[in-house]
C-alpha positions in Angstrom: -69.1 -68.3 53.0 -67.3 -65.3 51.6 -65.5 -66.2 48.4 -63.3 -64.5 45.9 -65.2 -64.2 42.6 -62.3 -62.4 40.8 -58.9 -61.2 41.7 -56.8 -59.1 39.3 -53.2 -58.4 40.3 -52.6 -55.6 37.8 -51.3 -57.9 35.1 -53.5 -61.0 34.9 -56.4 -62.6 36.8 -55.5 -64.7 39.8 -57.0 -68.1 40.7 -60.6 -67.5 41.9 -60.4 -70.4 44.3 -57.7 -68.7 46.4 -59.0 -68.4 50.0 -59.0 -65.1 51.9 -57.6 -66.9 55.0 -54.3 -67.5 53.2 -53.2 -64.0 53.9 -51.9 -63.3 50.4 -54.7 -60.8 49.6 -53.0 -57.6 51.1 -49.8 -58.4 49.3 -51.5 -58.9 45.9 -53.5 -55.7 46.3 -50.4 -53.7 46.8 -49.7 -53.8 43.1 -50.9 -51.0 40.8 -54.3 -51.7 39.3 -54.9 -54.8 41.5 -58.4 -55.3 42.9 -60.6 -58.1 44.2 -64.3 -59.0 44.0 -65.6 -60.8 47.0 -69.1 -62.1 47.4 -70.6 -62.5 50.9 -73.7 -64.2 52.1 -75.8 -61.6 53.9 -77.1 -64.3 56.3 -73.5 -65.0 57.6 -72.7 -62.3 60.3 -69.2 -63.7 60.9 -68.2 -63.4 57.2 -69.6 -59.9 57.1 -67.7 -58.8 60.2 -64.5 -60.2 58.8 -64.9 -58.4 55.5 -65.8 -55.2 57.3 -62.6 -55.3 59.3 -60.5 -56.3 56.2 -61.6 -53.4 54.0 -62.7 -50.9 56.7 -66.4 -50.8 55.6 -68.5 -48.2 57.3 -70.6 -49.6 60.1 -73.8 -47.8 59.1 -73.5 -49.1 55.5 -73.0 -52.6 56.7 -76.1 -52.4 58.9 -78.0 -51.1 55.9 -76.7 -54.0 53.7 -78.0 -56.5 56.2 -81.4 -54.9 56.6 -84.3 -56.4 54.6 -86.4 -54.3 52.3 -84.2 -51.2 52.2 -84.8 -48.8 49.2 -82.2 -48.5 46.5 -79.6 -45.9 47.4 -76.0 -44.7 47.1 -73.8 -43.3 49.8 -70.5 -41.7 49.0 -67.5 -42.0 51.4 -64.0 -40.6 51.0 -62.4 -43.7 49.6 -65.4 -45.9 48.6 -69.0 -45.8 47.6 -71.9 -47.9 48.9 -74.7 -48.9 46.5 -78.0 -50.8 47.1 -79.7 -52.1 44.1 -82.3 -54.6 43.1 -82.6 -57.6 40.7 -86.0 -59.1 39.7 -87.2 -62.6 39.1 -90.6 -64.2 38.4 -92.1 -66.7 40.9 -95.2 -67.9 39.2 -97.3 -64.8 38.6 -95.4 -62.7 41.2 -92.5 -60.4 40.5 -90.0 -60.8 43.4 -87.3 -58.1 44.1 -83.9 -59.3 45.1 -81.6 -56.9 47.0 -77.9 -56.6 46.5 -75.5 -54.4 48.4 -72.2 -53.3 46.8 -69.2 -51.7 48.5 -66.9 -50.3 45.9 -63.3 -49.1 46.6 -60.3 -48.7 44.3 -58.9 -52.1 45.4 -62.1 -54.0 46.1 -65.7 -54.7 45.3 -67.7 -56.5 48.0 -71.2 -57.8 47.1 -73.6 -58.8 49.9 -76.5 -61.0 48.9 -78.9 -63.3 50.8 -78.3 -66.8 49.6 -77.6 -66.7 45.8 -80.1 -64.0 44.9 -79.9 -62.1 42.7 -77.8 -64.6 40.8 -74.5 -63.2 39.4 -73.5 -66.3 37.4 -73.9 -64.4 34.1 -71.5 -61.7 35.4 -69.0 -64.3 36.6 -69.0 -66.1 33.2 -68.6 -62.9 31.3 -65.6 -61.9 33.4 -64.1 -65.4 33.1 -64.6 -65.5 29.3 -63.3 -62.0 28.5 -60.3 -61.4 30.7 -57.8 -62.0 27.9 -59.6 -59.7 25.5 -60.0 -57.0 28.2 -56.3 -57.0 29.1 -55.1 -57.2 25.5 -58.1 -56.4 23.3 -58.1 -57.8 19.8 -60.5 -57.6 16.9 -63.0 -60.5 17.1 -66.6 -61.3 16.3 -67.5 -62.6 19.8 -69.0 -60.7 22.7 -66.8 -58.7 25.1 -67.2 -56.1 27.7 -67.5 -52.7 26.0 -64.4 -51.2 27.6 -62.3 -53.9 25.8 -62.8 -51.9 22.5 -63.4 -48.4 23.7 -60.4 -46.3 22.6 -60.5 -44.1 25.7 -60.8 -47.0 28.2 -57.9 -48.1 30.3 -58.1 -51.6 28.7 -57.8 -53.2 32.1 -60.5 -54.4 34.5 -61.4 -52.1 37.4 -63.9 -51.9 40.2 -65.8 -49.2 38.4 -66.2 -51.4 35.4 -67.2 -54.3 37.5 -69.8 -52.1 39.2 -71.1 -51.1 35.8 -71.2 -54.8 34.7 -73.3 -55.8 37.7 -75.8 -53.0 37.5 -76.1 -53.4 33.7 -76.8 -57.1 34.1 -79.4 -56.5 36.8 -81.2 -53.9 34.7 -81.0 -55.9 31.5 -82.9 -58.7 33.3 -85.8 -56.3 34.0 -86.7 -56.2 30.3 -88.2 -59.7 29.9 -90.2 -59.2 33.2 -91.5 -55.9 32.1 -92.5 -57.3 28.7 -94.2 -60.2 30.5 -96.2 -57.6 32.5 -97.2 -55.9 29.3 -98.4 -59.3 27.9 -100.4 -59.9 31.1 -102.1 -56.4 30.8 -103.0 -57.1 27.2 -104.5 -60.5 28.1 -106.4 -58.8 31.0 -107.7 -56.2 28.5 -108.9 -58.9 26.1 -110.7 -60.7 29.0 -112.4 -57.5 30.1 -113.5 -56.8 26.5 -114.8 -60.3 26.0 -116.4 -60.2 29.5 -114.8 -63.5 30.4 -113.2 -62.3 33.6 -115.2 -63.2 36.7 -113.6 -60.6 38.9 -112.0 -58.0 36.6 -111.7 -55.4 39.4 -109.6 -57.7 41.6 -107.3 -58.7 38.7 -106.9 -55.0 37.7 -106.1 -54.0 41.3 -103.6 -56.9 41.6 -101.8 -55.7 38.4 -101.8 -52.1 39.7 -100.1 -53.3 42.9 -97.4 -55.0 40.9 -96.7 -51.8 38.9 -96.7 -49.7 42.0 -94.1 -51.8 43.7 -91.9 -51.7 40.6 -92.3 -47.9 40.2 -91.3 -47.5 43.9 -88.2 -49.5 43.2 -87.3 -47.8 39.9 -87.5 -44.3 41.3 -84.6 -44.6 43.8 -82.6 -46.6 41.3 -82.7 -43.6 39.0 -81.3 -41.5 41.8 -78.5 -44.0 42.3 -77.6 -43.8 38.6 -77.9 -40.0 38.5 -75.3 -39.9 41.3 -73.0 -42.2 39.5 -73.1 -39.9 36.4 -71.7 -37.0 38.4 -68.0 -36.3 37.8 -67.1 -35.9 41.4 -67.9 -39.4 42.6 -64.8 -41.2 44.1 -63.7 -44.4 42.5 -65.6 -43.7 39.2 -63.2 -42.5 36.4 -64.6 -40.1 33.8 -64.2 -42.6 31.0 -66.6 -45.0 32.8 -69.4 -42.5 33.1 -70.8 -43.1 29.6 -71.4 -46.8 30.6 -73.4 -45.8 33.6 -75.3 -43.3 31.3 -76.3 -46.3 29.2 -77.7 -48.2 32.3 -79.5 -45.0 33.3 -81.1 -44.8 29.8 -82.3 -48.4 30.2 -83.9 -47.6 33.6 -85.6 -44.6 32.0 -86.9 -46.7 29.2 -88.3 -49.2 31.7 -89.8 -46.4 33.7 -91.5 -45.1 30.5 -92.9 -48.5 29.9 -94.3 -48.7 33.4 -96.0 -45.3 32.9 -97.6 -46.5 29.7 -98.7 -49.7 31.5 -100.3 -47.6 34.2 -102.1 -45.5 31.6 -103.3 -48.7 29.9 -104.6 -50.1 33.2 -106.5 -46.8 33.8 -108.0 -47.3 30.3 -109.0 -50.8 31.2 -110.6 -49.6 34.4 -112.6 -47.0 32.5 -113.5 -49.6 29.9 -114.7 -52.1 32.5 -116.8 -49.4 34.3 -118.3 -48.4 30.9 -119.1 -51.9 30.0 -120.6 -52.6 33.4 -122.7 -49.4 33.1 -123.8 -50.4 29.6 -124.7 -53.9 30.8 -126.7 -52.4 33.6 -128.5 -50.1 31.2 -129.4 -53.0 28.9 -130.7 -54.9 31.9 -132.8 -52.0 33.1 -134.2 -51.5 29.6 -135.2 -55.2 29.4 -136.8 -55.0 32.9 -138.6 -51.8 32.0 -140.0 -53.4 28.8 -141.1 -56.5 30.7 -142.8 -54.3 33.3 -144.7 -52.3 30.6 -146.0 -55.6 29.0 -147.1 -56.9 32.4 -148.7 -53.5 33.2 -150.8 -53.6 30.0 -151.9 -57.2 30.6 -152.7 -56.3 34.2 -154.8 -53.4 33.0 -156.9 -55.7 30.8 -157.2 -58.3 33.7 -158.1 -55.5 36.1 -160.8 -54.1 33.9 -162.5 -57.5 33.4 -162.0 -58.4 37.0 -164.1 -55.6 38.5 -167.2 -57.9 38.4 -169.8 -55.1 38.2 -173.4 -56.4 37.6 -174.1 -54.3 34.6 -170.9 -54.9 32.7 -172.0 -56.0 29.2 -169.1 -58.4 28.7 -169.8 -60.5 31.8 -172.4 -62.6 30.1 -170.4 -63.1 26.9 -169.7 -66.8 26.2 -166.4 -65.8 24.6 -165.5 -63.0 27.1 -162.9 -65.0 29.0 -160.9 -66.3 25.9 -161.3 -62.8 24.3 -159.7 -61.2 27.3 -156.8 -63.7 27.3 -156.3 -63.2 23.6 -156.3 -59.4 24.0 -153.5 -59.8 26.6 -151.5 -62.0 24.3 -151.9 -59.7 21.3 -151.0 -56.6 23.2 -148.0 -58.4 24.9 -146.6 -59.7 21.6 -147.1 -56.3 19.9 -145.2 -54.5 22.7 -142.5 -57.2 22.7 -141.9 -56.8 18.9 -141.9 -53.0 19.3 -139.3 -53.1 22.1 -137.2 -55.6 20.1 -137.2 -53.2 17.1 -136.1 -50.3 19.4 -133.3 -52.3 21.0 -134.9 -52.4 24.4 -135.1 -56.2 24.6 -132.0 -58.3 24.3 
């Protein structure tokens, strides 16, 4: 069900439990500075249709918001902007993207999610805890939204600030996941070096696929934030642009980490190939040394196995043990020589 997450009437926040069906929303939004944040379940077409009619959302944008696996993007309209962005969460060893669609006008912000993902509980709590300080900022040691202390801010909530808060929270939650990926890559490198991984190529390719999916997600998100940094975007006041620049800086930092992880994976691939080649070379040297020893012993056995009548050694009483002893002496001598040269491991 669609629900009001926050309603600001221009002076103070309004009871969040107030239902849209009561019909008071248009009257409240007539006031200067008033706006509403409504959260909609993307799996409920009736709610989406109702919100679309209430705020005049563009049909194509609504279709995009209800389509699975759309890339991050931003679309500018005369009186609103439409943003698609992604959150992330870990499900076991898999990084799962979570899509959110945001319609932002001067009087409203509509978020469309599927179920409760990505979760916005942290944003709700921050807005609930900081409204008094946002409206009448005072010096304090606790956390508050940055616009509560920025001397150039309007010192009141706005849809632009709410959009910033949502995007900032989503991007901030990327960092622990990206750090987790870095730890996984370091563990994989340690396993490859210690030769304890049974299928290093499969694990490396799996990690490469994770990074590729995240890089494909981050690229369009950079384009979204680049657009929000422009000074001709409707709904976004100039004093809010530095906050979007901060989110953009975080995305760039994450992108740089991803690039370094990709280089590290390439190094691990080269290391694994080098170790496999070196291991194969050691095996070939050992097999070659073994073949040489067997060839020398076969030479002795071949000479004494010709059985010519006039061979002087055929009638020796010690001929047989002497031939065996010669094979053993030659074999041991070659073995020690190869061990000294590093050909036998």
